[in-house]
DSSP file (Angstrom, degrees, kcal/mol; ACC not computed):
  #  RESIDUE AA STRUCTURE BP1 BP2  ACC     N-H-->O    O-->H-N    N-H-->O    O-->H-N    TCO  KAPPA ALPHA  PHI   PSI    X-CA   Y-CA   Z-CA
    1    1 A X    >         0   0    0      0, 0.0     3,-1.1     0, 0.0    71,-0.2   0.000 360.0 360.0 360.0 -37.8    0.0    0.0    0.0
    2    2 A X  G >   +     0   0    0      1,-0.2     3,-0.9     2,-0.2     0, 0.0   0.825 360.0  57.5 -61.5 -32.1    2.8    2.4    0.8
    3    3 A X  G 3  S+     0   0    0      1,-0.2    -1,-0.2     3,-0.0     0, 0.0   0.713 108.3  44.8 -74.0 -19.9    4.2    2.1   -2.7
    4    4 A X  G <  S+     0   0    0     -3,-1.1    68,-1.5    68,-0.0     2,-0.4   0.179  98.5  85.5-109.8  16.8    1.0    3.3   -4.4
    5    5 A X  E <   +A   71   0A   0     -3,-0.9     2,-0.3    66,-0.2    66,-0.2  -0.960  41.0 142.5-125.1 135.0    0.1    6.2   -2.2
    6    6 A X  E     -A   70   0A   0     64,-2.0    64,-3.0    -2,-0.4     2,-0.3  -0.968  21.3-160.3-159.4 160.1    1.2    9.9   -2.3
    7    7 A X  E     -A   69   0A   0     -2,-0.3     2,-0.3    62,-0.2    62,-0.2  -0.956   4.3-172.3-141.9 159.5   -0.4   13.3   -1.6
    8    8 A X  E     -A   68   0A   0     60,-2.3    60,-3.2    -2,-0.3     2,-0.3  -0.968   9.4-150.2-147.4 158.6    0.2   16.9   -2.4
    9    9 A X  E     -A   67   0A   0     -2,-0.3     2,-0.4    58,-0.2    58,-0.2  -0.954   6.1-168.3-133.5 152.1   -1.3   20.3   -1.4
   10   10 A X  E     -A   66   0A   0     56,-2.5    56,-3.3    -2,-0.3     2,-0.5  -0.966  16.4-143.4-141.0 123.2   -1.8   23.7   -2.9
   11   11 A X  E     -A   65   0A   0     -2,-0.4    54,-0.2    54,-0.2     2,-0.2  -0.768  25.5-126.3 -88.3 124.0   -2.8   26.7   -1.0
   12   12 A X        -     0   0    0     52,-2.0    52,-0.3    -2,-0.5   112,-0.2  -0.495  20.0-128.1 -74.5 132.7   -5.1   28.9   -3.1
   13   13 A X        -     0   0    0    110,-2.7     2,-0.4    -2,-0.2    -1,-0.1  -0.413  32.3 -96.0 -73.6 154.9   -4.1   32.6   -3.5
   14   14 A X        -     0   0    0     -2,-0.1     2,-0.1     4,-0.1    -1,-0.1  -0.593  43.9-152.0 -73.6 128.7   -6.6   35.3   -2.7
   15   15 A X     >  -     0   0    0     -2,-0.4     4,-2.0     1,-0.1     5,-0.2  -0.438  29.1-103.8 -95.1 172.4   -8.4   36.5   -5.9
   16   16 A X  H  > S+     0   0    0      1,-0.2     4,-2.4     2,-0.2     5,-0.2   0.855 122.8  56.5 -63.4 -34.8   -9.9   39.9   -6.6
   17   17 A X  H  > S+     0   0    0      2,-0.2     4,-2.3     1,-0.2    -1,-0.2   0.909 106.3  49.3 -63.6 -42.6  -13.4   38.3   -6.1
   18   18 A X  H  > S+     0   0    0      2,-0.2     4,-2.2     1,-0.2    -2,-0.2   0.914 111.8  48.6 -62.3 -43.5  -12.3   37.2   -2.5
   19   19 A X  H  X S+     0   0    0     -4,-2.0     4,-2.4     1,-0.2    -2,-0.2   0.892 110.6  51.3 -63.9 -40.3  -11.0   40.7   -1.7
   20   20 A X  H  X S+     0   0    0     -4,-2.4     4,-2.4     2,-0.2    -2,-0.2   0.910 109.0  50.5 -63.8 -43.0  -14.2   42.3   -3.0
   21   21 A X  H  X S+     0   0    0     -4,-2.3     4,-1.9     1,-0.2    -2,-0.2   0.929 112.1  47.2 -61.4 -45.7  -16.4   40.0   -0.9
   22   22 A X  H  X S+     0   0    0     -4,-2.2     4,-2.4     1,-0.2    -1,-0.2   0.910 111.4  51.5 -62.4 -41.4  -14.4   40.8    2.2
   23   23 A X  H  X S+     0   0    0     -4,-2.4     4,-2.9     1,-0.2     5,-0.3   0.895 107.0  53.1 -63.9 -40.5  -14.5   44.6    1.4
   24   24 A X  H  X S+     0   0    0     -4,-2.4     4,-2.3     1,-0.2    -1,-0.2   0.923 111.5  45.8 -61.7 -44.4  -18.3   44.5    1.0
   25   25 A X  H  X S+     0   0    0     -4,-1.9     4,-2.1     2,-0.2    -2,-0.2   0.923 114.8  46.5 -65.6 -43.5  -18.8   42.9    4.4
   26   26 A X  H  X S+     0   0    0     -4,-2.4     4,-2.5     2,-0.2    -2,-0.2   0.923 113.8  47.8 -66.1 -43.9  -16.3   45.2    6.2
   27   27 A X  H  X S+     0   0    0     -4,-2.9     4,-2.9     1,-0.2     5,-0.3   0.902 110.3  53.4 -63.9 -39.7  -17.8   48.3    4.6
   28   28 A X  H  X S+     0   0    0     -4,-2.3     4,-2.1    -5,-0.3    -1,-0.2   0.900 110.6  46.6 -60.1 -41.8  -21.3   47.1    5.5
   29   29 A X  H  X S+     0   0    0     -4,-2.1     4,-2.5     2,-0.2    -2,-0.2   0.944 115.0  45.9 -65.1 -48.0  -20.3   46.7    9.1
   30   30 A X  H  X S+     0   0    0     -4,-2.5     4,-2.7     2,-0.2     5,-0.2   0.922 115.1  45.6 -64.4 -46.0  -18.6   50.2    9.3
   31   31 A X  H  X S+     0   0    0     -4,-2.9     4,-2.8     2,-0.2     5,-0.2   0.910 113.0  51.2 -65.8 -40.7  -21.4   52.0    7.5
   32   32 A X  H  X S+     0   0    0     -4,-2.1     4,-2.1    -5,-0.3    -2,-0.2   0.922 113.2  44.8 -61.0 -44.0  -24.0   50.3    9.7
   33   33 A X  H  X S+     0   0    0     -4,-2.5     4,-2.4     2,-0.2    -2,-0.2   0.915 114.0  49.1 -65.9 -43.5  -22.2   51.2   12.9
   34   34 A X  H  X S+     0   0    0     -4,-2.7     4,-2.5     1,-0.2     5,-0.2   0.919 113.0  47.0 -63.4 -43.1  -21.6   54.8   11.8
   35   35 A X  H  X S+     0   0    0     -4,-2.8     4,-2.5     1,-0.2     6,-0.5   0.881 111.5  51.6 -66.6 -37.1  -25.2   55.3   10.8
   36   36 A X  H  X S+     0   0    0     -4,-2.1     4,-1.8    -5,-0.2    -2,-0.2   0.899 113.1  44.9 -65.4 -39.9  -26.4   53.7   14.1
   37   37 A X  H  < S+     0   0    0     -4,-2.4    -2,-0.2     2,-0.2    -1,-0.2   0.917 117.3  43.9 -69.9 -43.1  -24.1   56.1   16.1
   38   38 A X  H  < S+     0   0    0     -4,-2.5    -2,-0.2    -5,-0.2    -3,-0.2   0.881 127.4  27.6 -71.6 -39.3  -25.1   59.2   14.1
   39   39 A X  H  < S-     0   0    0     -4,-2.5    -3,-0.2    -5,-0.2    -2,-0.2   0.722  90.1-137.5 -97.5 -22.7  -28.9   58.6   13.9
   40   40 A X     <  +     0   0    0     -4,-1.8     2,-0.4    -5,-0.4    -4,-0.1   0.609  54.1 144.6  74.8  11.0  -29.4   56.5   17.1
   41   41 A X    >>  -     0   0    0     -6,-0.5     4,-0.8     1,-0.1     3,-0.5  -0.694  48.7-146.2 -87.8 133.3  -31.7   54.2   15.1
   42   42 A X  H 3> S+     0   0    0     -2,-0.4     4,-2.1     1,-0.2     5,-0.1   0.718  91.2  71.5 -71.0 -22.7  -31.6   50.5   16.0
   43   43 A X  H 3> S+     0   0    0      1,-0.2     4,-2.1     2,-0.2    -1,-0.2   0.889  96.5  50.7 -62.7 -39.1  -32.2   49.4   12.5
   44   44 A X  H <> S+     0   0    0     -3,-0.5     4,-2.2     2,-0.2    -1,-0.2   0.866 108.8  51.7 -67.3 -34.8  -28.7   50.4   11.4
   45   45 A X  H  X S+     0   0    0     -4,-0.8     4,-2.3     2,-0.2    -1,-0.2   0.889 108.9  51.4 -66.4 -38.1  -27.2   48.5   14.3
   46   46 A X  H  X S+     0   0    0     -4,-2.1     4,-2.2     2,-0.2    -2,-0.2   0.892 109.2  50.1 -64.7 -40.1  -29.2   45.5   13.2
   47   47 A X  H  X S+     0   0    0     -4,-2.1     4,-2.3     2,-0.2    -2,-0.2   0.910 110.7  49.9 -63.4 -42.7  -27.9   45.8    9.7
   48   48 A X  H  X S+     0   0    0     -4,-2.2     4,-2.1     1,-0.2    -2,-0.2   0.904 110.6  49.1 -63.3 -41.9  -24.3   46.1   11.0
   49   49 A X  H  X S+     0   0    0     -4,-2.3     4,-2.6     2,-0.2    -1,-0.2   0.894 109.1  53.4 -64.8 -39.3  -24.8   42.9   13.2
   50   50 A X  H  X S+     0   0    0     -4,-2.2     4,-2.4     1,-0.2    -2,-0.2   0.912 109.6  47.7 -62.7 -42.2  -26.2   41.1   10.1
   51   51 A X  H  X S+     0   0    0     -4,-2.3     4,-2.5     2,-0.2    -1,-0.2   0.892 111.3  52.2 -64.5 -37.9  -23.1   42.0    8.1
   52   52 A X  H  X S+     0   0    0     -4,-2.1     4,-2.0     2,-0.2    -2,-0.2   0.908 110.5  46.5 -63.5 -42.8  -20.9   40.9   11.0
   53   53 A X  H  X S+     0   0    0     -4,-2.6     4,-1.5     2,-0.2    -2,-0.2   0.908 112.1  51.2 -66.4 -41.5  -22.7   37.5   11.2
   54   54 A X  H  X S+     0   0    0     -4,-2.4     4,-2.4     1,-0.2     3,-0.3   0.915 109.7  50.0 -60.7 -42.5  -22.4   37.1    7.5
   55   55 A X  H  X S+     0   0    0     -4,-2.5     4,-2.4     1,-0.2     5,-0.3   0.879 105.0  58.4 -62.7 -38.2  -18.7   37.9    7.7
   56   56 A X  H  < S+     0   0    0     -4,-2.0     4,-0.5     1,-0.2    -1,-0.2   0.862 115.5  35.1 -59.9 -36.7  -18.3   35.3   10.4
   57   57 A X  H  < S+     0   0    0     -4,-1.5     4,-0.4    -3,-0.3    -2,-0.2   0.791 122.5  43.1 -88.9 -29.6  -19.6   32.6    8.1
   58   58 A X  H >X S+     0   0    0     -4,-2.4     3,-0.7    -5,-0.2     4,-0.6   0.881 100.9  64.8 -87.0 -39.9  -18.2   33.7    4.8
   59   59 A X  H >X S+     0   0    0     -4,-2.4     3,-1.4     1,-0.2     4,-0.5   0.875  99.2  52.7 -56.7 -43.6  -14.6   34.7    5.7
   60   60 A X  H >4 S+     0   0    0     -4,-0.5     3,-1.0    -5,-0.3    22,-0.4   0.847 103.9  57.6 -62.5 -30.5  -13.4   31.2    6.7
   61   61 A X  H <4 S+     0   0    0     -3,-0.7    -1,-0.3    -4,-0.4    -2,-0.2   0.615  97.1  63.4 -75.8  -9.0  -14.7   29.8    3.3
   62   62 A X  H << S+     0   0    0     -3,-1.4     2,-1.0    -4,-0.6    -1,-0.2   0.640  85.5  78.4 -86.3 -15.2  -12.4   32.2    1.5
   63   63 A X  S << S+     0   0    0     -3,-1.0    19,-3.5    -4,-0.5     2,-0.4  -0.812  72.3 173.0 -94.5  99.7   -9.2   30.6    3.0
   64   64 A X  E     + B   0  81A   0     -2,-1.0   -52,-2.0   -52,-0.3     2,-0.4  -0.861  22.2 179.7-120.1 142.4   -8.9   27.5    0.8
   65   65 A X  E     -AB  11  80A   0     15,-2.0    15,-3.6    -2,-0.4     2,-0.4  -0.996  18.2-143.9-135.5 139.2   -6.3   24.8    0.3
   66   66 A X  E     -AB  10  79A   0    -56,-3.3   -56,-2.5    -2,-0.4     2,-0.4  -0.862   9.9-162.9-106.2 139.5   -6.6   21.9   -2.1
   67   67 A X  E     -AB   9  78A   0     11,-2.6    11,-2.9    -2,-0.4     2,-0.5  -0.978   1.3-162.4-121.2 133.5   -5.3   18.4   -1.3
   68   68 A X  E     -AB   8  77A   0    -60,-3.2   -60,-2.3    -2,-0.4     2,-0.5  -0.961   5.7-171.2-116.3 128.8   -4.6   15.8   -3.9
   69   69 A X  E     -AB   7  76A   0      7,-2.1     7,-2.7    -2,-0.5     2,-0.6  -0.982   6.0-165.7-124.0 123.6   -4.3   12.1   -3.0
   70   70 A X  E     +AB   6  75A   0    -64,-3.0   -64,-2.0    -2,-0.5     2,-0.4  -0.942  20.4 161.5-107.5 119.7   -3.2    9.4   -5.4
   71   71 A X  E >   -AB   5  74A   0      3,-2.5     3,-1.0    -2,-0.6   -66,-0.2  -0.941  64.6 -26.1-144.4 117.7   -3.9    5.9   -4.2
   72   72 A X  T 3  S-     0   0    0    -68,-1.5     3,-0.1    -2,-0.4   -67,-0.1   0.858 128.1 -39.4  49.5  47.6   -4.1    2.7   -6.2
   73   73 A X  T 3  S+     0   0    0    -69,-0.3    21,-3.3     1,-0.2     2,-0.4   0.616 117.3 104.7  84.2  12.5   -5.1    4.4   -9.5
   74   74 A X  E <   -BC  71  93A   0     -3,-1.0    -3,-2.5    19,-0.2     2,-0.5  -0.974  52.5-155.5-125.4 142.3   -7.5    7.0   -8.1
   75   75 A X  E     -BC  70  92A   0     17,-2.5    17,-2.9    -2,-0.4     2,-0.4  -0.976   9.5-162.0-115.2 125.7   -7.0   10.7   -7.5
   76   76 A X  E     -BC  69  91A   0     -7,-2.7    -7,-2.1    -2,-0.5     2,-0.6  -0.896   3.3-157.5-104.2 134.9   -9.0   12.4   -4.9
   77   77 A X  E     -BC  68  90A   0     13,-2.8    12,-3.1    -2,-0.4    13,-1.5  -0.958  16.5-177.9-111.9 115.4   -9.4   16.2   -4.9
   78   78 A X  E     -BC  67  88A   0    -11,-2.9   -11,-2.6    -2,-0.6     2,-0.5  -0.909  18.5-146.7-116.1 142.8  -10.3   17.7   -1.5
   79   79 A X  E     -BC  66  87A   0      8,-3.2     8,-2.3    -2,-0.4     2,-0.6  -0.936  11.4-162.1-107.6 123.9  -11.0   21.3   -0.6
   80   80 A X  E     -BC  65  86A   0    -15,-3.6   -15,-2.0    -2,-0.5     2,-0.5  -0.933   6.8-158.1-110.4 117.5   -9.9   22.3    2.9
   81   81 A X  E >> S-BC  64  85A   0      4,-3.2     4,-2.0    -2,-0.6     3,-1.9  -0.846  71.2 -15.2-102.1 126.5  -11.6   25.5    4.1
   82   82 A X  T 34 S-     0   0    0    -19,-3.5    -1,-0.2    -2,-0.5   -18,-0.1   0.711 114.3 -74.9  58.1  24.5   -9.9   27.5    6.9
   83   83 A X  T 34 S+     0   0    0    -20,-0.3    -1,-0.3    -3,-0.2     3,-0.1   0.538 129.3  64.9  72.3   6.0   -7.7   24.6    7.7
   84   84 A X  T <4 S+     0   0    0     -3,-1.9     2,-0.5     1,-0.2    -2,-0.2   0.719  80.9  64.6-125.0 -48.7  -10.6   22.8    9.4
   85   85 A X  E  <  -C   81   0A   0     -4,-2.0    -4,-3.2     2,-0.0     2,-0.4  -0.744  60.9-162.8 -96.7 126.2  -13.5   21.8    7.1
   86   86 A X  E     -C   80   0A   0     -2,-0.5     2,-0.4    -6,-0.2    -6,-0.2  -0.876   8.0-178.0-111.9 137.8  -12.8   19.2    4.4
   87   87 A X  E     -C   79   0A   0     -8,-2.3    -8,-3.2    -2,-0.4     2,-0.6  -0.995  26.5-129.2-135.8 129.6  -15.0   18.6    1.3
   88   88 A X  E     +C   78   0A   0     -2,-0.4   -10,-0.2   -10,-0.2     3,-0.1  -0.664  25.7 179.1 -77.1 119.9  -14.4   16.0   -1.4
   89   89 A X  E     -     0   0A   0    -12,-3.1     2,-0.3    -2,-0.6   -11,-0.2   0.852  60.4 -17.2 -90.4 -40.3  -14.6   17.8   -4.7
   90   90 A X  E     -C   77   0A   0    -13,-1.5   -13,-2.8     2,-0.0     2,-0.4  -0.990  45.6-150.8-162.1 155.9  -13.9   14.9   -7.1
   91   91 A X  E     -C   76   0A   0     -2,-0.3     2,-0.5   -15,-0.2   -15,-0.2  -0.988  18.5-165.2-133.3 125.8  -12.6   11.3   -7.3
   92   92 A X  E     -C   75   0A   0    -17,-2.9   -17,-2.5    -2,-0.4     2,-0.5  -0.935   9.9-151.1-115.8 130.1  -11.1   10.2  -10.6
   93   93 A X  E >   -C   74   0A   0     -2,-0.5     3,-2.1   -19,-0.2     4,-0.4  -0.863  18.7-135.2 -95.5 131.6  -10.4    6.6  -11.5
   94   94 A X  T 3  S+     0   0    0    -21,-3.3     3,-0.4    -2,-0.5   -20,-0.1   0.622 100.7  72.1 -66.8 -11.2   -7.4    6.3  -13.8
   95   95 A X  T 3  S+     0   0    0    -22,-0.3    -1,-0.3     1,-0.2   -21,-0.1   0.786 100.9  46.0 -69.4 -25.5   -9.4    3.8  -16.0
   96   96 A X  S <  S+     0   0    0     -3,-2.1    40,-2.3    39,-0.0     2,-0.3   0.483  89.6 109.6 -92.9  -5.1  -11.5    6.8  -17.1
   97   97 A X  E     -D  135   0B   0     -3,-0.4    38,-0.3    -4,-0.4     3,-0.1  -0.548  41.6-178.1 -77.1 133.6   -8.5    9.0  -17.8
   98   98 A X  E     -     0   0B   0     36,-3.1     2,-0.3     1,-0.4    -1,-0.2   0.835  68.7  -8.9 -93.2 -44.9   -7.7    9.8  -21.4
   99   99 A X  E     -D  134   0B   0     35,-0.9    35,-3.2     2,-0.0    -1,-0.4  -0.994  50.1-163.8-154.4 151.0   -4.6   11.9  -20.9
  100  100 A X  E     +De 133 164B   0     63,-2.5    65,-3.1    -2,-0.3     2,-0.3  -0.983  33.6 132.7-138.0 127.0   -2.6   13.6  -18.1
  101  101 A X  E     -De 132 165B   0     31,-2.2    31,-3.4    -2,-0.4    65,-0.2  -0.974  59.1 -66.0-162.4 166.4   -0.1   16.3  -19.0
  102  102 A X  E >   -D  131   0B   0     63,-0.6     3,-2.0    -2,-0.3    29,-0.3  -0.291  55.1-108.8 -59.2 153.0    1.1   19.8  -18.0
  103  103 A X  T 3  S+     0   0    0     27,-2.6    28,-0.1     1,-0.3    -1,-0.1   0.834 118.1  45.8 -56.7 -37.6   -1.4   22.5  -18.7
  104  104 A X  T 3  S+     0   0    0     26,-0.3    -1,-0.3     3,-0.0    -2,-0.1   0.337  88.5 121.5 -88.9   7.6    0.5   24.0  -21.7
  105  105 A X    X   -     0   0    0     -3,-2.0     3,-1.1     1,-0.1     4,-0.2  -0.350  69.3-130.0 -72.5 150.2    1.2   20.6  -23.2
  106  106 A X  G >  S+     0   0    0     61,-0.6     3,-1.0     1,-0.2     4,-0.4   0.674 103.2  75.3 -71.3 -16.7    0.1   19.8  -26.7
  107  107 A X  G 3  S+     0   0    0      1,-0.2    -1,-0.2     2,-0.1     3,-0.2   0.758 100.1  43.1 -65.5 -23.4   -1.5   16.6  -25.3
  108  108 A X  G X  S+     0   0    0     -3,-1.1     3,-1.9    -6,-0.2    -1,-0.2   0.407  84.1  99.6-100.7   0.7   -4.3   18.7  -23.9
  109  109 A X  G X  S+     0   0    0     -3,-1.0     3,-1.2     1,-0.3    -1,-0.1   0.846  78.6  56.1 -58.5 -36.3   -4.8   20.9  -27.0
  110  110 A X  G 3  S+     0   0    0     -4,-0.4    -1,-0.3     1,-0.2     3,-0.2   0.573 105.3  53.5 -72.9  -7.9   -7.8   18.9  -28.2
  111  111 A X  G <  S+     0   0    0     -3,-1.9    -1,-0.2     1,-0.1    -2,-0.2   0.081  82.8  87.0-115.4  22.5   -9.6   19.4  -24.8
  112  112 A X    <   +     0   0    0     -3,-1.2    -1,-0.1     3,-0.0    -2,-0.1   0.241  63.1 107.4-106.1  13.1   -9.5   23.2  -24.6
  113  113 A X  S >  S-     0   0    0     -3,-0.2     3,-1.3     1,-0.1    -3,-0.0  -0.330  85.3 -98.5 -86.8 174.7  -12.6   24.0  -26.5
  114  114 A X  T 3  S+     0   0    0      1,-0.3    -1,-0.1    -2,-0.1    -3,-0.0   0.663 112.7  67.6 -71.9 -17.7  -15.8   25.3  -25.0
  115  115 A X  T 3  S+     0   0    0      2,-0.1     2,-0.5    25,-0.0    26,-0.3   0.548  83.0  88.4 -80.4  -5.8  -17.6   22.0  -24.9
  116  116 A X  S <  S-     0   0    0     -3,-1.3     2,-0.3    24,-0.1    26,-0.2  -0.800  76.9-130.6 -97.9 129.6  -15.3   20.5  -22.2
  117  117 A X  E     -f  142   0B   0     24,-1.7    26,-3.0    -2,-0.5     2,-0.4  -0.610  25.8-159.0 -76.1 134.6  -16.1   21.0  -18.5
  118  118 A X  E     -f  143   0B   0     -2,-0.3     2,-0.4    24,-0.2    26,-0.2  -0.929  11.5-166.5-118.9 142.9  -13.1   22.3  -16.6
  119  119 A X  E     -f  144   0B   0     24,-2.7    26,-3.2    -2,-0.4     2,-0.7  -0.997   9.4-155.2-126.5 125.8  -12.5   22.1  -12.9
  120  120 A X  E     +f  145   0B   0     -2,-0.4    26,-0.1    24,-0.2    24,-0.1  -0.886  24.5 162.0-110.2 107.4   -9.7   24.2  -11.4
  121  121 A X        +     0   0    0     24,-2.7    26,-0.5    -2,-0.7     2,-0.2  -0.387  41.5 118.4-115.1  50.7   -8.2   23.0   -8.1
  122  122 A X  S    S-     0   0    0     24,-0.2  -112,-0.1     1,-0.0    -2,-0.1  -0.614  76.3-114.1-114.0 171.9   -5.0   25.0   -8.3
  123  123 A X        -     0   0    0     -2,-0.2  -110,-2.7  -111,-0.2     3,-0.1   0.591  44.5-131.9 -79.8 -11.3   -3.3   27.7   -6.2
  124  124 A X        +     0   0    0      1,-0.2     2,-0.4  -112,-0.2  -112,-0.0   0.806  58.3 139.8  61.5  32.9   -3.8   30.2   -9.0
  125  125 A X    >   -     0   0    0      1,-0.1     3,-1.3  -112,-0.0    -1,-0.2  -0.829  59.3-130.1-101.9 146.2   -0.2   31.4   -8.8
  126  126 A X  T 3  S+     0   0    0     -2,-0.4    -1,-0.1     1,-0.2    -2,-0.1   0.829 108.0  51.3 -64.0 -30.5    1.8   32.1  -11.9
  127  127 A X  T 3  S+     0   0    0      2,-0.1    -1,-0.2    -3,-0.0     2,-0.1   0.462  83.9 116.8 -87.9   0.6    4.7   30.0  -10.7
  128  128 A X    <   -     0   0    0     -3,-1.3     2,-1.1     1,-0.1  -118,-0.0  -0.421  68.7-128.4 -69.2 142.3    2.5   26.9  -10.0
  129  129 A X        -     0   0    0     -2,-0.1     2,-0.4    19,-0.1    19,-0.2  -0.763  34.7-165.7 -93.6  93.9    3.2   23.8  -12.0
  130  130 A X        -     0   0    0     -2,-1.1   -27,-2.6    17,-0.2     2,-0.3  -0.646   8.9-171.3 -91.4 133.8   -0.3   23.0  -13.2
  131  131 A X  E     -DG 102 146B   0     15,-3.4    15,-2.3    -2,-0.4     2,-0.4  -0.858  11.0-143.9-117.1 155.2   -1.3   19.7  -14.7
  132  132 A X  E     -DG 101 145B   0    -31,-3.4   -31,-2.2    -2,-0.3     2,-0.5  -0.961   5.7-162.6-120.4 140.0   -4.5   18.7  -16.5
  133  133 A X  E     -DG 100 144B   0     11,-2.0    11,-2.4    -2,-0.4     2,-0.5  -0.987  11.6-150.5-121.4 121.5   -6.2   15.3  -16.3
  134  134 A X  E     -DG  99 143B   0    -35,-3.2   -36,-3.1    -2,-0.5   -35,-0.9  -0.809  15.6-172.0 -95.3 126.0   -8.8   14.6  -19.0
  135  135 A X  E     -DG  97 142B   0      7,-3.1     7,-2.4    -2,-0.5     2,-0.5  -0.950  11.7-151.4-120.7 136.7  -11.6   12.2  -17.9
  136  136 A X  E     + G   0 141B   0    -40,-2.3     2,-0.5    -2,-0.4     5,-0.2  -0.936  15.8 174.3-109.4 124.5  -14.3   10.7  -20.1
  137  137 A X  E >   - G   0 140B   0      3,-2.6     3,-1.5    -2,-0.5     2,-0.4  -0.896  69.1 -52.9-126.7  99.9  -17.6    9.9  -18.6
  138  138 A X  T 3  S-     0   0    0     -2,-0.5     0, 0.0     1,-0.3     0, 0.0  -0.592 119.8 -22.2  70.2-122.9  -20.0    8.7  -21.4
  139  139 A X  T 3  S+     0   0    0     -2,-0.4     2,-0.4    -3,-0.1    -1,-0.3   0.594 120.1  92.7 -92.5 -14.5  -20.0   11.4  -24.1
  140  140 A X  E <   - G   0 137B   0     -3,-1.5    -3,-2.6   -24,-0.0     2,-0.4  -0.689  58.6-158.2 -91.8 129.1  -18.8   14.2  -21.8
  141  141 A X  E     - G   0 136B   0     -2,-0.4   -24,-1.7   -26,-0.3     2,-0.4  -0.824  10.3-170.9 -98.6 143.7  -15.1   15.1  -21.4
  142  142 A X  E     -fG 117 135B   0     -7,-2.4    -7,-3.1    -2,-0.4     2,-0.5  -0.986  11.4-150.8-133.1 144.5  -13.9   16.9  -18.3
  143  143 A X  E     -fG 118 134B   0    -26,-3.0   -24,-2.7    -2,-0.4     2,-0.6  -0.974   7.3-162.7-118.1 127.0  -10.5   18.5  -17.5
  144  144 A X  E     -fG 119 133B   0    -11,-2.4   -11,-2.0    -2,-0.5     2,-0.4  -0.941   7.0-157.1-109.0 120.7   -9.3   18.7  -13.9
  145  145 A X  E     +fG 120 132B   0    -26,-3.2   -24,-2.7    -2,-0.6     2,-0.3  -0.842  27.8 144.4 -99.9 133.5   -6.4   21.1  -13.3
  146  146 A X  E     - G   0 131B   0    -15,-2.3   -15,-3.4    -2,-0.4     2,-0.5  -0.924  49.4-112.0-155.3 175.9   -4.2   20.6  -10.2
  147  147 A X        -     0   0    0    -26,-0.5   -17,-0.2    -2,-0.3   -79,-0.1  -0.794  37.6-172.0-121.8  86.7   -0.6   20.9   -9.0
  148  148 A X        -     0   0    0     -2,-0.5     2,-0.1   -19,-0.2   -19,-0.1  -0.335  22.3-116.0 -78.0 159.7    0.8   17.4   -8.3
  149  149 A X     >  -     0   0    0      1,-0.1     4,-2.0    -2,-0.1     5,-0.2  -0.418  31.8-105.1 -82.5 167.8    4.2   16.7   -6.7
  150  150 A X  H  > S+     0   0    0      1,-0.2     4,-2.1     2,-0.2     5,-0.2   0.890 122.9  54.2 -60.5 -38.9    7.0   15.0   -8.6
  151  151 A X  H  > S+     0   0    0      1,-0.2     4,-2.2     2,-0.2    -1,-0.2   0.897 106.8  50.7 -62.7 -40.4    6.3   11.8   -6.7
  152  152 A X  H  > S+     0   0    0      2,-0.2     4,-2.5     1,-0.2    -1,-0.2   0.889 107.9  52.5 -66.2 -38.5    2.6   11.9   -7.7
  153  153 A X  H  X S+     0   0    0     -4,-2.0     4,-2.2     1,-0.2    -1,-0.2   0.916 110.0  48.9 -62.3 -42.3    3.6   12.3  -11.4
  154  154 A X  H  X S+     0   0    0     -4,-2.1     4,-2.2     2,-0.2    -2,-0.2   0.889 110.6  50.3 -64.7 -39.3    5.8    9.3  -11.1
  155  155 A X  H  X S+     0   0    0     -4,-2.2     4,-2.0     2,-0.2    -2,-0.2   0.897 110.8  49.4 -65.9 -39.7    3.1    7.2   -9.5
  156  156 A X  H  X S+     0   0    0     -4,-2.5     4,-2.7     1,-0.2    -2,-0.2   0.901 110.9  50.6 -64.5 -39.5    0.6    8.2  -12.2
  157  157 A X  H  < S+     0   0    0     -4,-2.2    -2,-0.2     1,-0.2    -1,-0.2   0.875 109.0  51.1 -65.9 -37.5    3.2    7.2  -14.8
  158  158 A X  H  < S+     0   0    0     -4,-2.2     3,-0.3     1,-0.2    -1,-0.2   0.891 113.3  45.7 -65.2 -38.7    3.7    3.9  -13.1
  159  159 A X  H  < S+     0   0    0     -4,-2.0     2,-0.2     1,-0.2    -2,-0.2   0.938 136.7   4.9 -70.5 -47.7    0.0    3.2  -13.2
  160  160 A X    >X  +     0   0    0     -4,-2.7     4,-1.0    -5,-0.1     3,-0.9  -0.682  65.0 175.5-140.8  82.7   -0.7    4.3  -16.8
  161  161 A X  T 34 S+     0   0    0     -3,-0.3     3,-0.1     1,-0.2    -1,-0.1   0.794  81.0  52.5 -63.5 -28.8    2.5    5.2  -18.7
  162  162 A X  T 34 S+     0   0    0      1,-0.2    -1,-0.2    -5,-0.1    -5,-0.1   0.718 108.3  50.7 -80.5 -19.4    0.7    5.8  -22.0
  163  163 A X  T <4 S+     0   0    0     -3,-0.9   -63,-2.5    -7,-0.2     2,-0.5   0.687  97.9  75.1 -89.2 -19.1   -1.8    8.2  -20.6
  164  164 A X  E  <  -e  100   0B   0     -4,-1.0     2,-0.4   -65,-0.2   -63,-0.2  -0.844  57.3-179.7-103.0 124.1    0.8   10.5  -18.8
  165  165 A X  E     -e  101   0B   0    -65,-3.1   -63,-0.6    -2,-0.5   -60,-0.1  -0.984  18.1-165.3-122.6 129.3    2.8   12.9  -20.9
  166  166 A X              0   0    0     -2,-0.4   -65,-0.1     1,-0.2    -1,-0.1   0.380 360.0 360.0 -92.5   5.2    5.4   15.2  -19.4
  167  167 A X              0   0    0    -65,-0.0   -61,-0.6   -62,-0.0    -1,-0.2   0.376 360.0 360.0-122.3 360.0    5.7   17.3  -22.5
């Protein structure tokens, strides 16, 4: 079992959308508090508290880390929110994989059109080494982007050498 198991992690960078969401909540709290103090009206305090409660629940979900586990021909993609809550995003069996290669590889060129579903489980950093795995389920092709470790690439190559291309 030890020979067929490896894992890797990628911490997602904060995007502009994440920053905008945080800014909306903070501005909502500040404006609600300022309006409550200036007018003395309880409704503004209630609005501020509502934004505070919303921030309490939304902010932890913006801190995301992805974990990839390769075990006996399967890749699991898990999303870890705020270092505590784990959610399984996908499980891929290598029997359904058509190709696995770096994102800019010519092996994935045929799967970059609009009809292919894409799933991005990467850190979204420019220096990240992103790979794509093409999976066929019936008539539908899907591409999963992730950042595997060197060990994981070697394990995938051992499992299916013809499906994995490093170029």
